[in-house]
VOGU-190317 format. One record per atom (N, C-alpha, C): residue number from 1; x, y, z. Coordinates in steps of 0.02 Angstrom, whole numbers, padded with zeros to 5 digits. Example, Ala and Ser with C-alpha at 12.3 -4.5 7.8 and 13.67 -1.06 7.14 Angstrom:
BEGIN
1:00660:-00284:00390;
1:00615:-00225:00390;
1:00660:-00165:00390;
2:00642:-00112:00354;
2:00684:-00053:00357;
2:00645:00002:00394;
END
This chain:
BEGIN
1:10769:02856:06888;
1:10780:02922:06845;
1:10750:02996:06883;
2:10727:02956:06952;
2:10689:03037:06990;
2:10756:03055:07004;
3:10826:03027:07039;
3:10846:03062:07081;
3:10909:03114:07005;
4:10897:03092:06943;
4:10932:03141:06898;
4:10909:03218:06917;
5:10850:03237:06927;
5:10832:03275:06938;
5:10826:03327:06985;
6:10863:03313:07024;
6:10903:03341:07090;
6:10954:03399:07074;
7:10955:03454:07087;
7:11011:03508:07074;
7:11060:03482:07139;
8:11099:03488:07120;
8:11170:03467:07199;
8:11179:03544:07205;
9:11200:03567:07282;
9:11208:03643:07296;
9:11285:03633:07310;
10:11317:03559:07325;
10:11387:03554:07355;
10:11396:03558:07307;
11:11478:03543:07310;
11:11535:03532:07243;
11:11563:03458:07249;
12:11525:03421:07211;
12:11569:03342:07207;
12:11596:03337:07144;
13:11642:03288:07153;
13:11662:03280:07087;
13:11686:03197:07083;
14:11674:03171:07031;
14:11701:03107:07003;
14:11759:03075:06966;
15:11774:03040:06967;
15:11827:03022:06905;
15:11788:03000:06834;
16:11790:02991:06785;
16:11771:02983:06722;
16:11743:02908:06747;
17:11709:02894:06728;
17:11665:02820:06736;
17:11703:02765:06681;
18:11712:02699:06675;
18:11763:02657:06656;
18:11712:02659:06596;
19:11772:02639:06538;
19:11727:02642:06481;
19:11716:02709:06429;
20:11727:02762:06477;
20:11719:02812:06443;
20:11772:02837:06375;
21:11749:02838:06303;
21:11787:02854:06257;
21:11827:02916:06265;
22:11844:02959:06294;
22:11868:03010:06301;
22:11963:03018:06285;
23:11958:03080:06230;
23:12030:03084:06233;
23:12062:03081:06265;
24:12130:03034:06254;
24:12201:03034:06324;
24:12216:03073:06373;
25:12211:03156:06338;
25:12219:03205:06362;
25:12166:03219:06436;
26:12098:03185:06404;
26:12046:03196:06484;
26:12053:03129:06523;
27:12086:03099:06514;
27:12065:03009:06543;
27:12071:03030:06630;
28:12122:03087:06644;
28:12169:03077:06687;
28:12114:03124:06760;
29:12061:03185:06699;
29:12025:03225:06722;
29:11970:03182:06791;
30:11929:03253:06812;
30:11887:03223:06843;
30:11802:03274:06822;
31:11753:03239:06815;
31:11705:03270:06817;
31:11676:03312:06885;
32:11646:03377:06876;
32:11606:03410:06934;
32:11524:03407:06912;
33:11513:03368:06954;
33:11423:03360:06928;
33:11373:03399:06969;
34:11357:03420:06925;
34:11278:03503:06944;
34:11205:03472:06924;
35:11199:03385:06936;
35:11138:03329:06950;
35:11152:03298:06982;
36:11108:03269:07024;
36:11106:03213:07081;
36:11125:03140:07044;
37:11173:03086:07047;
37:11171:03022:07038;
37:11127:02982:07092;
38:11099:02922:07053;
38:11090:02886:07114;
38:11155:02849:07130;
39:11150:02845:07198;
39:11206:02808:07221;
39:11215:02856:07277;
40:11244:02916:07252;
40:11268:02983:07296;
40:11192:02981:07356;
41:11254:03005:07424;
41:11235:03020:07506;
41:11170:03079:07482;
42:11186:03126:07414;
42:11140:03182:07440;
42:11088:03166:07382;
43:11097:03121:07339;
43:11045:03145:07284;
43:10966:03119:07326;
44:10953:03099:07378;
44:10890:03104:07387;
44:10849:03180:07415;
45:10896:03201:07473;
45:10881:03277:07484;
45:10882:03326:07424;
46:10949:03308:07387;
46:10931:03344:07309;
46:10874:03355:07270;
47:10841:03285:07247;
47:10786:03269:07222;
47:10718:03299:07269;
48:10721:03299:07331;
48:10643:03300:07376;
48:10658:03380:07392;
49:10716:03415:07396;
49:10724:03496:07395;
49:10688:03508:07320;
50:10716:03482:07260;
50:10673:03495:07196;
50:10582:03495:07202;
51:10563:03434:07232;
51:10515:03424:07230;
51:10476:03450:07290;
52:10501:03487:07336;
52:10466:03518:07378;
52:10438:03585:07350;
53:10501:03614:07318;
53:10504:03701:07291;
53:10430:03691:07232;
54:10438:03633:07184;
54:10374:03601:07125;
54:10300:03622:07151;
55:10308:03568:07229;
55:10232:03571:07232;
55:10218:03638:07284;
56:10247:03676:07317;
56:10244:03735:07338;
56:10234:03780:07270;
57:10263:03770:07229;
57:10226:03815:07171;
57:10157:03798:07141;
58:10140:03741:07149;
58:10060:03718:07133;
58:10008:03751:07175;
59:10030:03775:07238;
59:09985:03774:07284;
59:09986:03722:07352;
60:10032:03696:07354;
60:10034:03651:07394;
60:10065:03693:07454;
61:10058:03647:07524;
61:10067:03698:07588;
61:10088:03610:07613;
62:10162:03627:07644;
62:10212:03554:07674;
62:10176:03543:07754;
63:10166:03487:07768;
63:10140:03482:07825;
63:10197:03488:07896;
64:10207:03523:07926;
64:10245:03514:07978;
64:10260:03468:08048;
65:10196:03436:08038;
65:10222:03349:08064;
65:10238:03304:08042;
66:10226:03304:07964;
66:10270:03267:07933;
66:10287:03303:07864;
67:10339:03289:07855;
67:10341:03349:07798;
67:10358:03306:07714;
68:10352:03247:07739;
68:10330:03230:07662;
68:10257:03210:07649;
69:10207:03252:07693;
69:10149:03262:07688;
69:10132:03333:07654;
70:10123:03335:07572;
70:10072:03409:07569;
70:10020:03423:07548;
71:09980:03477:07567;
71:09905:03472:07573;
71:09877:03542:07519;
72:09828:03527:07490;
72:09807:03587:07448;
72:09743:03581:07478;
73:09708:03638:07480;
73:09632:03656:07475;
73:09607:03692:07427;
74:09540:03666:07415;
74:09526:03711:07316;
74:09453:03691:07322;
75:09418:03734:07332;
75:09331:03744:07301;
75:09306:03706:07356;
76:09318:03685:07398;
76:09308:03667:07473;
76:09314:03578:07486;
77:09373:03549:07422;
77:09397:03479:07427;
77:09486:03494:07446;
78:09482:03431:07491;
78:09561:03438:07506;
78:09571:03372:07468;
79:09654:03397:07431;
79:09708:03346:07407;
79:09751:03342:07456;
80:09779:03262:07470;
80:09843:03228:07505;
80:09878:03200:07464;
81:09940:03221:07468;
81:09994:03192:07413;
81:10032:03180:07466;
82:10076:03107:07494;
82:10126:03097:07529;
82:10184:03067:07493;
83:10222:03080:07506;
83:10300:03050:07461;
83:10347:02989:07525;
84:10353:02929:07479;
84:10390:02896:07503;
84:10448:02859:07471;
85:10502:02873:07473;
85:10558:02874:07445;
85:10542:02925:07383;
86:10531:02899:07318;
86:10530:02927:07255;
86:10450:02911:07236;
87:10399:02858:07272;
87:10330:02867:07247;
87:10281:02904:07297;
88:10235:02935:07260;
88:10180:02983:07294;
88:10112:02936:07306;
89:10085:02946:07337;
89:10003:02927:07339;
89:09953:02988:07365;
END
């Protein structure tokens, strides 16, 4: 479900999913996606962009050598957070 939190900047359209109970006049319509879905090529990038923005808002700095590493120094302590796909350590 993590990918559902990514906002899409590109225009992406999809057919109505099979089994969708839409009126007949909408059966041949397409949907413009505003949020990413699992399986889209753009989903990981959209999710990570939103995640990065949130981490920066919390005071973390993104590492220049590894963009999946976020660091925060506070009260003489260091917090390191690294992301792998949609898992954080």
